[in-house]
N, C-alpha and C positions, 0 to 999 in steps of 0.2 A: 659611475655605473653602480647600481644597487647590488650589494652583496647578497647572494642567495643563502639563507639560513634554513637548515632543515628543521622540521618540526620535532620538538622534544617528545619523549615518551609520555610525559604527563599531558601534553597538549593532545596527542593522538588518543590517549585513553579517555580524556574528557570529551573530546569530539565524538568518540564512539558512544559514550554514555548518553550524550544528547540524543543520538540516534535511537538508543534503546527506549528512552522516554517518549520520543516523538512517535515512534511506530507502535508503542503500546496504545497510545491514544487513537492512532489511526485505525489499528486493527479492531479495537473495541467498537468504533463507529461502523467501519466497513462490514464487519461480520455479524454484528448483533443489533444494529438499529432497526432493521427490517423485522427481525424476530421479536424485539421488544415491543414495537408498536403494533405489529400485525397479530402475532400469536399470543402475546401476553395482555395487551391493552385492547385488542379487538378492532383496531383500525383496519379497514378493508385493504387487501393486498394491492388492488388496483390504485387506490388513493395513495398508498405509500410509494408505489412505482412512479406515479406522476410527480410526487414531491421530490423524489430522489433525482429524477431526470431534470426537472425545472431547476433544482439547485445547481446541478452541474452546468446547465446552459448559462446560468447567471455567472458561474465561475469562469466561463469562457471570456467574459469581459473583465472580471475582477482580477484574474491572474496576471495578464499583461500590464494592467495598471499598477499592480503591486510591484511587478518587476521594474517598472520605470521609477517608482518611488524609491525603491532600494538603491537603484543605480545613481539617483540624484542625491541621496542622503549623505551629508557630511557632518560628522560630530567628532568630538575628541575621543569617543569610544569606538569610532570606525563606522563603516556603512552598515554592517550586518548585525552586530550584537544588540544594538538598541531594539531593532524590529524583532529579533529572535526572542528577546525577553518579553517585550510587550505582547507579541503574538501568543507566546506560551501561556502567560497569565490569563489573558482574555479567553483563550481556547479552553483552558482548564475549567474556568467558571461555566462557560457555555456547555461544555460536555456534561458537567454535573447536572445542569438544568435539563439537558436533553434526555437524560436517563432518570429524571426525577419528576415526571409529569404529575401534576396535582391530581389526587384521587377523585376530586369532585368533577373534573373535566370528563366530558363524553361527547359523542357525536361530532358535530362540526367544530366545536371548541377544541377537542382533542386533535383533530386534523390540523387546525390552524396552529396549535401549539407545536405540533411535530414539524410543520413546515417552517415556522419562524426559527425555531431552535436549530434545525438542521442546516438551514441557509446560513445562519450566523456562525455555526460551527465551521462550515466551509470557508467563510470569509476569514475568520480568525486563524484557522489552520494555515491558510495561504500566507498570512502575515509572518508566520515563523518558518514555514517550510521553504519558501523561496530563499530567504537569506541563509538558511542552514546549508542548502546544497550549493548556493552560489559561492560559498567559502572554498570549495574544492579547487577550482581554477585559480582563485585568488591566493591560495596557499602554495601552489606548485607551479612549476614551469612546464609540466607535461611529462610524458614518458612513464617510467616505472614508479616514480614518486607519486604521481597523480593516481595511477592505477592502484598503487598500494593503499593510499588513503581512501580511495573510492571503495576498494574491497573491504577495508576495515569498517567503514561507515555502513556499508550495505550488510555486512555480516552482523554488526551490532543491531542494525535495524531489524534484521531477521530474528535476532534474539528477543527483541521487544515484541515482535509479532507472535513469535512462538510462545512466549510467556502468557500472553492473553489467550491464545488458542488453547493452551493447556489448562489453565487454571480457572477460566471464566465460569463455566457451567457449574462445576462443583462448588466453587467459592461463592457464587451468587446464591446457590441453594443453602449453603451453610450460614451465610450472613443473614439471609432472609429468615431462617428458622431461629437463629440466635437472637435477632432483634424483634421478630414478630411472634415468637412462641410456637409451640408444636401444633396447636389446633387451628391452623389457617390453611387455606387451599393452596394448591400448587401455584396457581396464578398469582395469589397474593405474596407467596414466598418469593417468587421470581421478581415481582414488581419491586418489593422492598429491597431484595438482595442487590438488584442492579443499581439502585440509588446509593447504597453504602459502598458498593464496589467501585463506582465511578468516583467517589470521594477519594478513596485510596489511590487510584490511578492518577487522579488530578494532582494530588500532593507530590507523588513521585515524579511526575512529569515536570512540575515547576522546579523541584529540587535538582533533578538531573540537568536541566537547562541552565540553572544558575551556576552549577559547577562548570559546565561547558563555557559559559560566558566569562568566567573568572580565569580559567587556565588557557583558553585559546586566544591567541593574539593574531590580529589580522595583519597580513603582509601583502604587498604588491597590489594594493587596491587603488592607489593614487592615479594609476594610468588608465583606469576604467573610464571609457567614454560613455556619455549619456546620449539618449536619443528620444525624440518625441514618440508618441504612441504610433503615429503613422509610419515613422521610420522604423520602429521596432517590428511592426507587422511586415513591412517591406523586407527587412533583414531576414526574418524567418522564412518568408517565401523564397528569398534568394538563396538561402542555405538549404539546398536540396538534400544534403545528408542529414541535417537535423530533422527535416520533415520526414525523411525515410525512417529514421529511428522513432520519431514520435508516433507515426502510424503503427509501427510494429509493436511499440509498448502498449498502445491502446488495445490492439487486437489480442495480444498475449495476456495482458492483465485482465481484460474483460472475460476471456475464456476461463482463466483460473478462478477469478472472483465469482463466476456463476456457481462453480462447485462449492466454493467456501461459503456462499450464501445459503446453499441448499443442503449442505452436509448435515447440519443439525436437525433439519426436517427428516432427512434420510434415517438417521438413528432413532428419531422419536416416532415416526409414523411408518417406516418400512422395516428396518432391522428390528426395532421394537424391543419388547421385554420390559419388565418393571425396573430393571437396572440400566436403562438406556443411557442415563447420564454418566454412569461409570464407564460404559463401553465407549461412549463418545469421548470422554476425557482420556481414556487409555489410547484410543486411536490418535487423538490430537497430540498427546504426549509423544508418541512414537513419531508422528509426522513432524512435529516441531523440532525434535531432536535431529531427525534426518535433514531437515531444512538448514539447520544451523551447521551441521557437519559438512553439508554439501558446499556451503559458502566458505567455511573456514579451512576445510581439508580437501574435499573432492575437487573444487574449482582450482585451487592452487596447484594440485597434483596434475590435473589435466592440462593446466596452462603451461606446464613444463614441456609437454609433448605436442600440444595443439595450439593453434591460434584462437583468439577469442571468437572469431567468426565460426570456426569449426566446432567449438564448444557450444555455440548457440544452436547449431543444427543437431548436435548430439542431445542437447537438453530437450529440444522440441520433439525429437524422436522418442525419448524416454517418456515424456508426458503423454504422447499419443498412445504408446504401449500401455501405460498405466491406466488410461481411461478405458481402453478396450478390455483389459483384464478386470477392471472394476465393474463394468457392465455385465460381463460374463458371470462373475462371482455373485453379484447382486441378484441376477436372474435365476439363481439356483435356490434351493431351500436351506442353504447353509446358515448357521447362526453362531459361528465362531468368529469373534472379532479379530483374532490373530490372523485369519486368512486374508482379511482386508489389509493387512500390513504389506502384502505383496504389491498390489497396485499403489498403495500409499507410498511405498518407497520410491517408485518411479516418479510419481506426481510431485511429491514434496522435494525430492532431490533436484528435479528439473526446475521447480519453482525457485529454489534457493539459488541455483547457478544463474538462472535468467535474471533475477533481481540484481545481481552483481554485474552481469554482462551488459545489460541494457543501459545501466548508469555509466559504465565505462564508454560505451558507444556514444552516449549523449555528450559526455565530457570531451571526447575526441572531436566532436563536431565544432567545438569552440575554436580550436586551432584552424580547422578547415574554413570556418567562417571568417577568421582573421585574415587568412591568405586570400580568400575569394573577394570579400567585401571590405577588407582593410579596416576592420573594426572588431574588437573582442566584445561580444554581447553575452557575457556570462549570465547576468541576471535575466536577460531575455530568454536564453536557451533553457536555463534551469527553472524559469517560471513555467515553461512548457511542460517540464517534468511533473511539477505539481498539478498542472491542469489536466494532463493526460491520465495521470493515475486516478484523479478524482472523476474524470470523465468516464474512464473504464469502470470505476466503482458504480457510478450512476447507471450506466448502460446495463451492467451485469445485474444490479439490483432490480432494475426495471424488468429485465427478462425473467429473473427469478420470481419477482412479484406477480407478473402475468401468469407464469407457470403455476404458482400457488393459487391464484384466482381461478384458473381453469380447473385445476385438480381438486379445488374445494377442500383442502386440508385445513383443519381448525383445531382449536384447543377447547371446544365447548364442553367436552367431557371432563374437564379438569376441576369441576366444582366439587371436589372431594378432598379429604385430608389424607387419603390413602394413596400409595403408589399404585398406578395402574399401567396396563399395557395399551398404549395408544394405537398400536398397529392393528389391534383386533377390530377396530371400527373402520379400517381402510380397505378398499377393494383392491383386487389384483391389478385392475386397469389404472387406478390411481398410483399404485406403487410403480408400475412399469413406466408411466408417464413421468414420474419423478426421476427414475433412473435415467431415462433418455435425456431429460432436460439437463442433468448434471454430468452427462458424458458425451452424448452425440453432438450437442451444440458446441461444447468446447473443442471437440476434435475438428469440426468444420472450421472454427476460427483459427486454430493452430496451423492447419494445412494452408489456409489463405495467408497467414503470417509468414510461413516458410517461402511461399512463392513470391510474395511481395518483397521480402528482404533480399532474396537472391537476385532479384531484378533491379533493385534500387540502391543497395548499400555497397560501396566499393572502398571504404577506408581500411585497407589491410595494414598489417604492421609495417610493411615496406613503404606503403603510401604515407603513413603517418610519420615515419622517419624522414621521408623526403620533404614533407610539409614542415617539419620541425627545423630541418637544416635551412630551408628557404626562408623561414621566418627569422632565424638568427642572422642570416646574411642580410636580409632587408633591414633589420634593426641596426646592424653594424653600419650599413651604408647611410642610414638616416642620421646616425650619431656622428659619422665622419663629416657629413655635410654641415652639421651644426657646429 
């Protein structure tokens, strides 16, 4: 009987560091690729919306295939680490190319470049994301250890996301002016700045993953069973709890990502002012800090008094209250960024806790699937996590892009070396449309997610304990027969 060995502190820290780098890259793409190509390079919002959606549809086929490849991999370094390293290196290269479009490209050539690099980014991200999350069930037997590792990884991922949210806009501007000189336009500053910024993030991404691969040793992977593509889809369909969580993740993430895609436009074209970058950075810094604290402190505190399911509903209620207060404040004539901290607290805190909770829910469905289907499909289940997060990103970016196309917000007035107030050229109707797109639409999605989850998910703490006991008994019986 294989002895269970707890993860060392170094292994946990290294695994968390891998999450920091991974989500730095993801957040840079998820939050700024639309802004980079639409507002800076001039690609139409509608074209970008189509590109983002097509890329996610392609991933619908790519993710399960990658899950099968990981499950079938056998090397002396394990199943996961080789793909984790290969995927990281290739994704870092593609990310740099994606944010470094050649200046000579325009029109259809630029649209094609955006499409090719973004699709390749999705493919290479899948190559490293699936093996990363598949390690969680492979490292643990379930229960508190699994939830603890999941919480750590998600908290570190939140740190990575928050870092990008906080530093991107100001750092891009600083790098652009440092390498491009003072007498260039805002558009040229941001174009050059994103290129250099992506190099920095790419290097950190590779470094953090290498550390993760060195210090994290795989355990309990020899018993993983492989399945054909057809069997994998069948297993997913049969695992009703996995599908319940998958749908909830798509809806929740899509709702939140709509706001994250549009918030930079809100500060630039609605909140306005010549110092909009500073206000956006200040708001993002506050929000990133709240998101990290909610994962590392607020969630563990609430977990002592409430079940994960109850915290899910608490978080959803907080997010809805945040969106309502954001719409109310944005509809007034206020111009104090600190007032936006009120809705920001509720939205970012909820987002932080939800990112942990949904991953815990998904990990729990592995044991449920083992009990119901007599097979542990770690790679299959966690390939769905990669897919649904990117699917939500694609859907939300498409909705945001269509909103921008309808509202006709643009950066055409940026051909100047002086800081200007972009909100002066935007009508009240355009501003109100932007506010509603980033608040009302997410509220509708979150309400639907609450109803869906309440009717579909039933893996309570008591049910999970029952499943764990049953699985141990079944394993004992099988060993006694042999």
